[in-house]
N, CA and C atoms as a LAMMPS dump frame, in Angstrom:
ITEM: TIMESTEP
0
ITEM: NUMBER OF ATOMS
567
ITEM: BOX BOUNDS ff ff ff
-5.0000000000000000e+02 5.0000000000000000e+02
-5.0000000000000000e+02 5.0000000000000000e+02
-5.0000000000000000e+02 5.0000000000000000e+02
ITEM: ATOMS id mol type element x y z
1 1 1 N -434.455 -120.391 190.732
2 1 2 C -433.568 -121.484 190.475
3 1 3 C -433.892 -122.678 191.387
4 2 1 N -434.195 -122.393 192.61
5 2 2 C -434.523 -123.452 193.549
6 2 3 C -435.777 -124.175 193.112
7 3 1 N -436.751 -123.393 192.542
8 3 2 C -437.989 -124.024 192.069
9 3 3 C -437.704 -124.922 190.869
10 4 1 N -436.796 -124.474 189.999
11 4 2 C -436.458 -125.252 188.818
12 4 3 C -435.782 -126.573 189.224
13 5 1 N -434.883 -126.502 190.171
14 5 2 C -434.201 -127.703 190.651
15 5 3 C -435.202 -128.629 191.334
16 6 1 N -436.088 -128.036 192.113
17 6 2 C -437.112 -128.835 192.789
18 6 3 C -438.03 -129.495 191.764
19 7 1 N -438.383 -128.776 190.707
20 7 2 C -439.254 -129.332 189.66
21 7 3 C -438.541 -130.465 188.936
22 8 1 N -437.265 -130.231 188.59
23 8 2 C -436.494 -131.285 187.915
24 8 3 C -436.368 -132.504 188.839
25 9 1 N -436.084 -132.233 190.098
26 9 2 C -435.953 -133.308 191.064
27 9 3 C -437.273 -134.084 191.185
28 10 1 N -438.388 -133.373 191.198
29 10 2 C -439.706 -133.993 191.29
30 10 3 C -439.976 -134.849 190.057
31 11 1 N -439.655 -134.358 188.865
32 11 2 C -439.845 -135.118 187.62
33 11 3 C -438.926 -136.336 187.626
34 12 1 N -437.667 -136.124 188.002
35 12 2 C -436.713 -137.22 188.059
36 12 3 C -437.173 -138.281 189.061
37 13 1 N -437.679 -137.87 190.201
38 13 2 C -438.175 -138.807 191.221
39 13 3 C -439.377 -139.587 190.691
40 14 1 N -440.266 -138.923 189.965
41 14 2 C -441.43 -139.603 189.384
42 14 3 C -440.996 -140.629 188.348
43 15 1 N -440.033 -140.261 187.514
44 15 2 C -439.517 -141.198 186.505
45 15 3 C -438.848 -142.385 187.199
46 16 1 N -438.046 -142.095 188.203
47 16 2 C -437.368 -143.147 188.933
48 16 3 C -438.366 -144.098 189.6
49 17 1 N -439.419 -143.546 190.227
50 17 2 C -440.461 -144.381 190.837
51 17 3 C -441.138 -145.246 189.785
52 18 1 N -441.426 -144.666 188.635
53 18 2 C -442.071 -145.401 187.546
54 18 3 C -441.193 -146.559 187.085
55 19 1 N -439.909 -146.306 186.939
56 19 2 C -438.979 -147.354 186.515
57 19 3 C -438.882 -148.438 187.586
58 20 1 N -438.803 -148.051 188.853
59 20 2 C -438.711 -149.018 189.943
60 20 3 C -439.976 -149.869 190.004
61 21 1 N -441.132 -149.261 189.859
62 21 2 C -442.39 -150.007 189.877
63 21 3 C -442.431 -150.988 188.714
64 22 1 N -442.049 -150.539 187.539
65 22 2 C -442.051 -151.438 186.368
66 22 3 C -441.085 -152.593 186.57
67 23 1 N -439.903 -152.302 187.099
68 23 2 C -438.931 -153.36 187.337
69 23 3 C -439.444 -154.341 188.393
70 24 1 N -440.078 -153.842 189.413
71 24 2 C -440.626 -154.704 190.458
72 24 3 C -441.708 -155.616 189.891
73 25 1 N -442.598 -155.024 189.091
74 25 2 C -443.65 -155.825 188.465
75 25 3 C -443.032 -156.857 187.533
76 26 1 N -442.026 -156.479 186.773
77 26 2 C -441.368 -157.401 185.843
78 26 3 C -440.678 -158.53 186.607
79 27 1 N -439.991 -158.21 187.695
80 27 2 C -439.319 -159.23 188.498
81 27 3 C -440.345 -160.19 189.096
82 28 1 N -441.457 -159.671 189.606
83 28 2 C -442.509 -160.531 190.16
84 28 3 C -443.107 -161.437 189.091
85 29 1 N -443.36 -160.893 187.913
86 29 2 C -443.922 -161.688 186.817
87 29 3 C -442.939 -162.782 186.401
88 30 1 N -441.66 -162.436 186.301
89 30 2 C -440.655 -163.434 185.942
90 30 3 C -440.52 -164.498 187.029
91 31 1 N -440.651 -164.119 188.286
92 31 2 C -440.58 -165.082 189.38
93 31 3 C -441.737 -166.075 189.301
94 32 1 N -442.922 -165.588 188.996
95 32 2 C -444.087 -166.468 188.857
96 32 3 C -443.887 -167.418 187.683
97 33 1 N -443.415 -166.898 186.558
98 33 2 C -443.166 -167.745 185.377
99 33 3 C -442.097 -168.784 185.699
100 34 1 N -441.027 -168.39 186.382
101 34 2 C -439.97 -169.331 186.748
102 34 3 C -440.506 -170.41 187.692
103 35 1 N -441.31 -170.02 188.671
104 35 2 C -441.896 -170.987 189.596
105 35 3 C -442.759 -171.997 188.842
106 36 1 N -443.605 -171.513 187.947
107 36 2 C -444.47 -172.416 187.173
108 36 3 C -443.65 -173.336 186.284
109 37 1 N -442.566 -172.824 185.708
110 37 2 C -441.712 -173.655 184.854
111 37 3 C -441.046 -174.756 185.676
112 38 1 N -440.536 -174.417 186.846
113 38 2 C -439.903 -175.417 187.712
114 38 3 C -440.939 -176.438 188.179
115 39 1 N -442.116 -175.978 188.565
116 39 2 C -443.178 -176.903 188.983
117 39 3 C -443.536 -177.854 187.858
118 40 1 N -443.661 -177.353 186.642
119 40 2 C -444.029 -178.185 185.501
120 40 3 C -442.955 -179.218 185.215
121 41 1 N -441.682 -178.814 185.266
122 41 2 C -440.585 -179.729 184.971
123 41 3 C -440.514 -180.844 186.008
124 42 1 N -440.703 -180.513 187.288
125 42 2 C -440.548 -181.51 188.334
126 42 3 C -441.839 -182.203 188.73
127 43 1 N -442.96 -181.814 188.167
128 43 2 C -444.206 -182.517 188.486
129 43 3 C -444.183 -183.87 187.81
130 44 1 N -444.878 -184.837 188.392
131 44 2 C -444.901 -186.196 187.858
132 44 3 C -445.923 -186.272 186.744
133 45 1 N -445.442 -186.267 185.499
134 45 2 C -446.333 -186.258 184.348
135 45 3 C -447.125 -187.549 184.199
136 46 1 N -446.585 -188.662 184.714
137 46 2 C -447.243 -189.932 184.511
138 46 3 C -448.384 -190.192 185.478
139 47 1 N -448.473 -189.405 186.504
140 47 2 C -449.552 -189.576 187.455
141 47 3 C -450.869 -189.091 186.853
142 48 1 N -451.936 -189.775 187.082
143 48 2 C -453.232 -189.314 186.591
144 48 3 C -453.666 -188.043 187.313
145 49 1 N -454.558 -187.339 186.701
146 49 2 C -455.051 -186.108 187.314
147 49 3 C -455.865 -186.451 188.558
148 50 1 N -455.991 -185.502 189.505
149 50 2 C -456.712 -185.791 190.747
150 50 3 C -458.14 -186.256 190.522
151 51 1 N -458.75 -185.899 189.405
152 51 2 C -460.127 -186.317 189.159
153 51 3 C -460.222 -187.808 188.874
154 52 1 N -459.097 -188.465 188.492
155 52 2 C -459.138 -189.893 188.212
156 52 3 C -458.65 -190.709 189.402
157 53 1 N -458.329 -190.072 190.52
158 53 2 C -457.88 -190.782 191.695
159 53 3 C -458.986 -190.79 192.755
160 54 1 N -459.012 -191.856 193.53
161 54 2 C -459.966 -191.934 194.634
162 54 3 C -459.298 -192.672 195.773
163 55 1 N -459.305 -192.088 196.965
164 55 2 C -458.742 -192.731 198.138
165 55 3 C -459.862 -193.493 198.839
166 56 1 N -459.66 -194.786 199.043
167 56 2 C -460.685 -195.616 199.665
168 56 3 C -460.114 -196.318 200.888
169 57 1 N -460.825 -196.24 201.994
170 57 2 C -460.432 -196.989 203.184
171 57 3 C -461.226 -198.277 203.307
172 58 1 N -462.276 -198.437 202.517
173 58 2 C -463.094 -199.647 202.507
174 58 3 C -462.721 -200.45 201.262
175 59 1 N -461.935 -201.517 201.446
176 59 2 C -461.456 -202.306 200.311
177 59 3 C -462.584 -202.963 199.535
178 60 1 N -463.739 -203.171 200.155
179 60 2 C -464.849 -203.815 199.457
180 60 3 C -465.404 -202.928 198.343
181 61 1 N -465.085 -201.647 198.359
182 61 2 C -465.581 -200.72 197.336
183 61 3 C -464.653 -200.624 196.114
184 62 1 N -463.498 -201.288 196.171
185 62 2 C -462.577 -201.295 195.045
186 62 3 C -463.068 -202.315 194.029
187 63 1 N -463.04 -201.966 192.757
188 63 2 C -463.529 -202.862 191.711
189 63 3 C -462.416 -203.714 191.121
190 64 1 N -462.761 -204.935 190.731
191 64 2 C -461.822 -205.821 190.055
192 64 3 C -461.34 -205.13 188.781
193 65 1 N -460.036 -205.208 188.52
194 65 2 C -459.463 -204.576 187.337
195 65 3 C -458.948 -203.165 187.577
196 66 1 N -459.269 -202.586 188.747
197 66 2 C -458.767 -201.25 189.09
198 66 3 C -457.297 -201.347 189.474
199 67 1 N -456.567 -200.275 189.245
200 67 2 C -455.178 -200.215 189.692
201 67 3 C -455.128 -199.399 190.974
202 68 1 N -454.245 -199.806 191.88
203 68 2 C -454.162 -199.154 193.187
204 68 3 C -452.72 -198.802 193.518
205 69 1 N -452.591 -197.855 194.438
206 69 2 C -451.28 -197.43 194.919
207 69 3 C -451.346 -197.278 196.436
208 70 1 N -450.27 -197.647 197.104
209 70 2 C -450.12 -197.46 198.542
210 70 3 C -448.63 -197.455 198.805
211 71 1 N -448.218 -197.297 200.06
212 71 2 C -446.792 -197.234 200.358
213 71 3 C -446.374 -198.382 201.246
214 72 1 N -445.321 -199.057 200.851
215 72 2 C -444.711 -200.083 201.681
216 72 3 C -445.484 -201.366 201.803
217 73 1 N -444.867 -202.398 202.407
218 73 2 C -445.492 -203.703 202.501
219 73 3 C -446.514 -203.848 203.621
220 74 1 N -446.576 -202.966 204.608
221 74 2 C -447.488 -203.145 205.726
222 74 3 C -448.693 -202.243 205.649
223 75 1 N -449.459 -202.334 204.571
224 75 2 C -450.526 -201.371 204.306
225 75 3 C -451.903 -201.798 204.78
226 76 1 N -452.075 -202.964 205.33
227 76 2 C -453.405 -203.442 205.709
228 76 3 C -454.141 -202.427 206.563
229 77 1 N -455.434 -202.282 206.301
230 77 2 C -456.33 -201.394 207.042
231 77 3 C -455.963 -199.917 206.93
232 78 1 N -455.223 -199.527 205.926
233 78 2 C -454.846 -198.128 205.821
234 78 3 C -455.428 -197.431 204.608
235 79 1 N -456.025 -198.146 203.726
236 79 2 C -456.606 -197.529 202.548
237 79 3 C -455.69 -197.6 201.349
238 80 1 N -456.293 -197.47 200.191
239 80 2 C -455.569 -197.482 198.922
240 80 3 C -456.086 -196.34 198.064
241 81 1 N -455.256 -195.91 197.138
242 81 2 C -455.676 -194.913 196.167
243 81 3 C -455.88 -195.617 194.841
244 82 1 N -457.085 -195.508 194.289
245 82 2 C -457.383 -196.088 192.982
246 82 3 C -456.866 -195.106 191.946
247 83 1 N -456.02 -195.599 191.029
248 83 2 C -455.394 -194.739 190.023
249 83 3 C -455.632 -195.285 188.619
250 84 1 N -455.312 -194.485 187.631
251 84 2 C -455.454 -194.86 186.227
252 84 3 C -454.442 -195.958 185.89
253 85 1 N -454.899 -197.06 185.334
254 85 2 C -454.019 -198.178 184.999
255 85 3 C -453.027 -197.836 183.886
256 86 1 N -453.282 -196.807 183.119
257 86 2 C -452.384 -196.431 182.029
258 86 3 C -451.188 -195.622 182.525
259 87 1 N -451.238 -195.111 183.734
260 87 2 C -450.142 -194.32 184.282
261 87 3 C -448.911 -195.175 184.535
262 88 1 N -447.756 -194.596 184.38
263 88 2 C -446.506 -195.32 184.551
264 88 3 C -446.279 -195.825 185.959
265 89 1 N -446.928 -195.244 186.946
266 89 2 C -446.742 -195.654 188.34
267 89 3 C -447.742 -196.723 188.763
268 90 1 N -448.646 -197.118 187.896
269 90 2 C -449.675 -198.107 188.24
270 90 3 C -449.068 -199.5 188.188
271 91 1 N -448.519 -199.956 189.308
272 91 2 C -447.813 -201.235 189.353
273 91 3 C -448.695 -202.405 189.778
274 92 1 N -449.788 -202.134 190.492
275 92 2 C -450.631 -203.223 190.999
276 92 3 C -452.075 -203.072 190.543
277 93 1 N -452.654 -204.214 190.173
278 93 2 C -454.036 -204.257 189.705
279 93 3 C -454.819 -205.232 190.572
280 94 1 N -456.088 -204.921 190.816
281 94 2 C -456.947 -205.783 191.619
282 94 3 C -457.401 -206.96 190.763
283 95 1 N -456.982 -208.173 191.184
284 95 2 C -457.402 -209.386 190.483
285 95 3 C -458.741 -209.87 191.001
286 96 1 N -458.937 -209.777 192.311
287 96 2 C -460.166 -210.235 192.953
288 96 3 C -460.399 -209.413 194.216
289 97 1 N -461.683 -209.149 194.506
290 97 2 C -462.071 -208.517 195.763
291 97 3 C -462.776 -209.595 196.581
292 98 1 N -462.23 -209.899 197.759
293 98 2 C -462.825 -210.915 198.634
294 98 3 C -463.777 -210.249 199.619
295 99 1 N -464.894 -210.899 199.883
296 99 2 C -465.897 -210.327 200.793
297 99 3 C -465.648 -210.694 202.25
298 100 1 N -464.578 -211.423 202.523
299 100 2 C -464.189 -211.755 203.893
300 100 3 C -462.673 -211.669 204.016
301 101 1 N -462.203 -211.143 205.123
302 101 2 C -460.75 -211.039 205.31
303 101 3 C -460.089 -212.405 205.395
304 102 1 N -460.831 -213.413 205.82
305 102 2 C -460.272 -214.76 205.917
306 102 3 C -460.346 -215.511 204.585
307 103 1 N -460.932 -214.9 203.566
308 103 2 C -461.073 -215.557 202.268
309 103 3 C -459.726 -215.815 201.607
310 104 1 N -459.714 -216.758 200.691
311 104 2 C -458.507 -217.126 199.957
312 104 3 C -458.589 -216.601 198.531
313 105 1 N -457.468 -216.096 198.038
314 105 2 C -457.404 -215.648 196.649
315 105 3 C -457.451 -216.865 195.737
316 106 1 N -457.946 -216.687 194.513
317 106 2 C -457.94 -217.81 193.569
318 106 3 C -456.499 -218.182 193.21
319 107 1 N -456.345 -219.143 192.344
320 107 2 C -455.024 -219.629 191.93
321 107 3 C -454.122 -218.453 191.579
322 108 1 N -452.935 -218.434 192.162
323 108 2 C -451.97 -217.401 191.815
324 108 3 C -451.179 -216.891 192.997
325 109 1 N -450.109 -216.2 192.685
326 109 2 C -449.227 -215.629 193.694
327 109 3 C -449.587 -214.163 193.877
328 110 1 N -450.684 -213.919 194.574
329 110 2 C -451.207 -212.569 194.768
330 110 3 C -450.577 -211.889 195.975
331 111 1 N -450.54 -210.596 195.938
332 111 2 C -450.237 -209.785 197.117
333 111 3 C -451.598 -209.503 197.731
334 112 1 N -451.79 -209.84 199
335 112 2 C -453.1 -209.728 199.628
336 112 3 C -453.098 -208.586 200.636
337 113 1 N -454.084 -207.716 200.522
338 113 2 C -454.307 -206.648 201.502
339 113 3 C -455.62 -206.943 202.203
340 114 1 N -455.608 -206.955 203.513
341 114 2 C -456.809 -207.283 204.279
342 114 3 C -457.332 -206.045 204.999
343 115 1 N -458.645 -205.876 204.952
344 115 2 C -459.339 -204.753 205.59
345 115 3 C -460.263 -205.328 206.65
346 116 1 N -459.76 -205.432 207.889
347 116 2 C -460.555 -206.063 208.956
348 116 3 C -461.727 -205.196 209.39
349 117 1 N -461.637 -203.885 209.217
350 117 2 C -462.759 -203.007 209.612
351 117 3 C -463.982 -203.233 208.738
352 118 1 N -463.781 -203.559 207.471
353 118 2 C -464.901 -203.748 206.543
354 118 3 C -465.016 -205.197 206.064
355 119 1 N -464.251 -206.108 206.685
356 119 2 C -464.276 -207.533 206.357
357 119 3 C -464.151 -207.772 204.856
358 120 1 N -463.076 -207.256 204.292
359 120 2 C -462.815 -207.426 202.863
360 120 3 C -461.315 -207.585 202.654
361 121 1 N -460.934 -208.069 201.488
362 121 2 C -459.519 -208.209 201.142
363 121 3 C -459.358 -208.028 199.643
364 122 1 N -458.177 -207.578 199.241
365 122 2 C -457.853 -207.397 197.827
366 122 3 C -456.755 -208.373 197.444
367 123 1 N -456.957 -209.073 196.33
368 123 2 C -455.93 -209.937 195.759
369 123 3 C -455.308 -209.142 194.617
370 124 1 N -454.053 -208.728 194.79
371 124 2 C -453.394 -207.847 193.825
372 124 3 C -452.343 -208.592 193.021
373 125 1 N -452.229 -208.243 191.753
374 125 2 C -451.224 -208.796 190.87
375 125 3 C -450.546 -207.643 190.127
376 126 1 N -449.375 -207.864 189.564
377 126 2 C -448.72 -206.78 188.83
378 126 3 C -449.566 -206.325 187.644
379 127 1 N -449.648 -205.016 187.45
380 127 2 C -450.319 -204.429 186.281
381 127 3 C -449.302 -204.479 185.15
382 128 1 N -449.292 -205.592 184.427
383 128 2 C -448.201 -205.863 183.496
384 128 3 C -448.675 -206.035 182.065
385 129 1 N -447.838 -205.566 181.16
386 129 2 C -448.004 -205.794 179.729
387 129 3 C -446.64 -206.216 179.186
388 130 1 N -446.622 -206.813 178.022
389 130 2 C -445.375 -207.26 177.419
390 130 3 C -444.382 -206.091 177.345
391 131 1 N -443.163 -206.323 177.842
392 131 2 C -442.11 -205.316 177.801
393 131 3 C -441.969 -204.495 179.073
394 132 1 N -442.969 -204.526 179.977
395 132 2 C -442.879 -203.771 181.226
396 132 3 C -441.775 -204.342 182.11
397 133 1 N -441.169 -203.47 182.913
398 133 2 C -440.107 -203.883 183.831
399 133 3 C -440.51 -203.546 185.261
400 134 1 N -440.157 -204.449 186.184
401 134 2 C -440.549 -204.315 187.589
402 134 3 C -439.375 -204.594 188.511
403 135 1 N -439.504 -204.052 189.71
404 135 2 C -438.698 -204.504 190.833
405 135 3 C -439.693 -205.236 191.727
406 136 1 N -439.477 -206.524 191.9
407 136 2 C -440.331 -207.308 192.785
408 136 3 C -439.595 -208.556 193.215
409 137 1 N -439.965 -209.052 194.36
410 137 2 C -439.375 -210.272 194.889
411 137 3 C -440.168 -211.438 194.311
412 138 1 N -439.581 -212.126 193.353
413 138 2 C -440.297 -213.219 192.68
414 138 3 C -440.469 -214.432 193.587
415 139 1 N -439.714 -214.502 194.683
416 139 2 C -439.843 -215.611 195.624
417 139 3 C -440.974 -215.384 196.618
418 140 1 N -441.28 -214.107 196.921
419 140 2 C -442.307 -213.804 197.92
420 140 3 C -443.02 -212.505 197.531
421 141 1 N -443.968 -212.606 196.614
422 141 2 C -444.696 -211.426 196.149
423 141 3 C -445.486 -210.781 197.281
424 142 1 N -445.963 -211.579 198.234
425 142 2 C -446.754 -211.042 199.342
426 142 3 C -445.964 -210.003 200.139
427 143 1 N -444.709 -210.244 200.397
428 143 2 C -443.892 -209.309 201.171
429 143 3 C -443.184 -208.279 200.292
430 144 1 N -443.232 -208.476 199.013
431 144 2 C -442.513 -207.596 198.083
432 144 3 C -443.226 -206.266 197.886
433 145 1 N -442.445 -205.209 197.756
434 145 2 C -442.977 -203.928 197.307
435 145 3 C -442.865 -203.966 195.79
436 146 1 N -443.976 -204.019 195.087
437 146 2 C -443.986 -204.136 193.635
438 146 3 C -443.915 -202.735 193.039
439 147 1 N -442.873 -202.484 192.244
440 147 2 C -442.687 -201.17 191.63
441 147 3 C -442.405 -201.336 190.15
442 148 1 N -443.055 -200.489 189.335
443 148 2 C -442.848 -200.504 187.893
444 148 3 C -441.884 -199.374 187.547
445 149 1 N -440.888 -199.681 186.709
446 149 2 C -439.878 -198.7 186.332
447 149 3 C -439.621 -198.756 184.831
448 150 1 N -438.936 -197.746 184.346
449 150 2 C -438.368 -197.784 183.003
450 150 3 C -437.339 -198.909 183.02
451 151 1 N -437.214 -199.646 181.937
452 151 2 C -436.352 -200.832 181.918
453 151 3 C -434.875 -200.517 182.14
454 152 1 N -434.464 -199.279 181.968
455 152 2 C -433.056 -198.925 182.183
456 152 3 C -432.756 -198.588 183.642
457 153 1 N -433.766 -198.56 184.491
458 153 2 C -433.569 -198.223 185.905
459 153 3 C -432.744 -199.303 186.598
460 154 1 N -431.831 -198.915 187.471
461 154 2 C -430.973 -199.912 188.129
462 154 3 C -431.717 -200.846 189.074
463 155 1 N -432.913 -200.472 189.534
464 155 2 C -433.654 -201.303 190.488
465 155 3 C -434.439 -202.429 189.819
466 156 1 N -434.571 -202.391 188.511
467 156 2 C -435.356 -203.394 187.787
468 156 3 C -434.692 -204.761 187.913
469 157 1 N -435.493 -205.795 188.23
470 157 2 C -434.937 -207.143 188.289
471 157 3 C -435.681 -208.141 187.401
472 158 1 N -436.889 -207.795 186.905
473 158 2 C -437.596 -208.683 185.972
474 158 3 C -438.269 -207.864 184.87
475 159 1 N -438.41 -208.517 183.71
476 159 2 C -439.127 -207.909 182.586
477 159 3 C -440.203 -208.886 182.126
478 160 1 N -441.348 -208.337 181.745
479 160 2 C -442.459 -209.154 181.276
480 160 3 C -442.19 -209.554 179.821
481 161 1 N -442.09 -210.868 179.591
482 161 2 C -441.887 -211.395 178.242
483 161 3 C -443.228 -211.528 177.543
484 162 1 N -444.25 -211.947 178.32
485 162 2 C -445.578 -212.144 177.74
486 162 3 C -446.598 -212.24 178.879
487 163 1 N -447.838 -211.958 178.547
488 163 2 C -448.962 -212.207 179.437
489 163 3 C -449.787 -213.254 178.69
490 164 1 N -449.627 -214.514 179.106
491 164 2 C -450.176 -215.635 178.35
492 164 3 C -451.445 -216.178 178.993
493 165 1 N -452.197 -216.905 178.181
494 165 2 C -453.393 -217.565 178.686
495 165 3 C -453.043 -218.685 179.637
496 166 1 N -452.07 -219.508 179.265
497 166 2 C -451.687 -220.623 180.126
498 166 3 C -450.179 -220.798 180.21
499 167 1 N -449.54 -221.253 179.114
500 167 2 C -448.107 -221.537 179.192
501 167 3 C -447.283 -220.394 178.581
502 168 1 N -446.074 -220.258 179.084
503 168 2 C -445.184 -219.176 178.652
504 168 3 C -444.339 -219.615 177.464
505 169 1 N -443.899 -218.656 176.662
506 169 2 C -442.99 -218.984 175.555
507 169 3 C -441.613 -219.365 176.098
508 170 1 N -440.773 -219.942 175.249
509 170 2 C -439.447 -220.381 175.671
510 170 3 C -438.56 -219.231 176.107
511 171 1 N -438.824 -218.025 175.651
512 171 2 C -437.995 -216.873 176.011
513 171 3 C -438.183 -216.467 177.475
514 172 1 N -439.222 -216.952 178.112
515 172 2 C -439.473 -216.64 179.525
516 172 3 C -438.684 -217.599 180.402
517 173 1 N -438.098 -217.082 181.478
518 173 2 C -437.367 -217.927 182.419
519 173 3 C -438.311 -218.627 183.39
520 174 1 N -439.411 -217.944 183.715
521 174 2 C -440.387 -218.542 184.622
522 174 3 C -441.731 -217.85 184.452
523 175 1 N -442.772 -218.531 184.91
524 175 2 C -444.121 -217.988 184.825
525 175 3 C -444.739 -217.876 186.21
526 176 1 N -445.539 -216.836 186.41
527 176 2 C -446.269 -216.66 187.652
528 176 3 C -447.745 -216.809 187.295
529 177 1 N -448.382 -217.923 187.708
530 177 2 C -449.771 -218.171 187.315
531 177 3 C -450.767 -217.371 188.153
532 178 1 N -451.805 -216.937 187.496
533 178 2 C -452.939 -216.285 188.149
534 178 3 C -454.202 -216.934 187.621
535 179 1 N -455.338 -216.558 188.165
536 179 2 C -456.605 -217.172 187.81
537 179 3 C -456.884 -217.098 186.303
538 180 1 N -456.687 -215.934 185.707
539 180 2 C -457.077 -215.74 184.308
540 180 3 C -455.901 -215.607 183.357
541 181 1 N -454.66 -215.703 183.869
542 181 2 C -453.5 -215.509 183.001
543 181 3 C -452.242 -216.026 183.686
544 182 1 N -451.159 -216.092 182.92
545 182 2 C -449.85 -216.399 183.461
546 182 3 C -448.923 -215.268 183.072
547 183 1 N -448.238 -214.725 184.042
548 183 2 C -447.291 -213.645 183.815
549 183 3 C -445.938 -214.296 183.524
550 184 1 N -445.436 -214.13 182.306
551 184 2 C -444.198 -214.746 181.87
552 184 3 C -443.064 -213.731 182.011
553 185 1 N -442.055 -214.076 182.812
554 185 2 C -440.996 -213.143 183.169
555 185 3 C -439.606 -213.685 182.83
556 186 1 N -438.683 -212.738 182.714
557 186 2 C -437.262 -213.092 182.628
558 186 3 C -436.51 -212.17 183.583
559 187 1 N -435.45 -212.702 184.152
560 187 2 C -434.622 -211.898 185.06
561 187 3 C -433.798 -210.903 184.25
562 188 1 N -433.683 -209.688 184.773
563 188 2 C -432.903 -208.65 184.097
564 188 3 C -431.521 -208.553 184.722
565 189 1 N -431.42 -208.624 186.013
566 189 2 C -430.135 -208.524 186.72
567 189 3 C -430.035 -209.627 187.744
């Protein structure tokens, strides 16, 4: 009788271990799936993939027409990340690359980043298309942190009415001239 109980106990213990192992594996698999789901939901879908980004500390290597990202208004000599201009976070585009830090940007209200280590500077303008919305200081673009948002965002203060060759349509409240275009804007708030 003792052997029978021991055998039953041994079989029951094996079944119990099997169930515990399966449950542990199932819980681990579900945890991995949940982690990946949360990561996917909270990842920034509008950011370009890492293969399309390049961090550059030498501003002279940035090409005209590239879009760049950095943090805050005091970014000189710290480098920029070149990003895909189609991404929703691409708020600034390189209008001109100057070969001297003392150089002047062409006609326009550019945000200027100077790289004294490599004697270069970037003349940046908003990466704008008709209908885009921005938070920017229209009185002082140089000191402004230029950010592109969905038009319903509370921080938005201007919307692009048109990107014109020279003069803006009547629907624009004001125009910001640049070398090759005029950015036609209206105040949102």
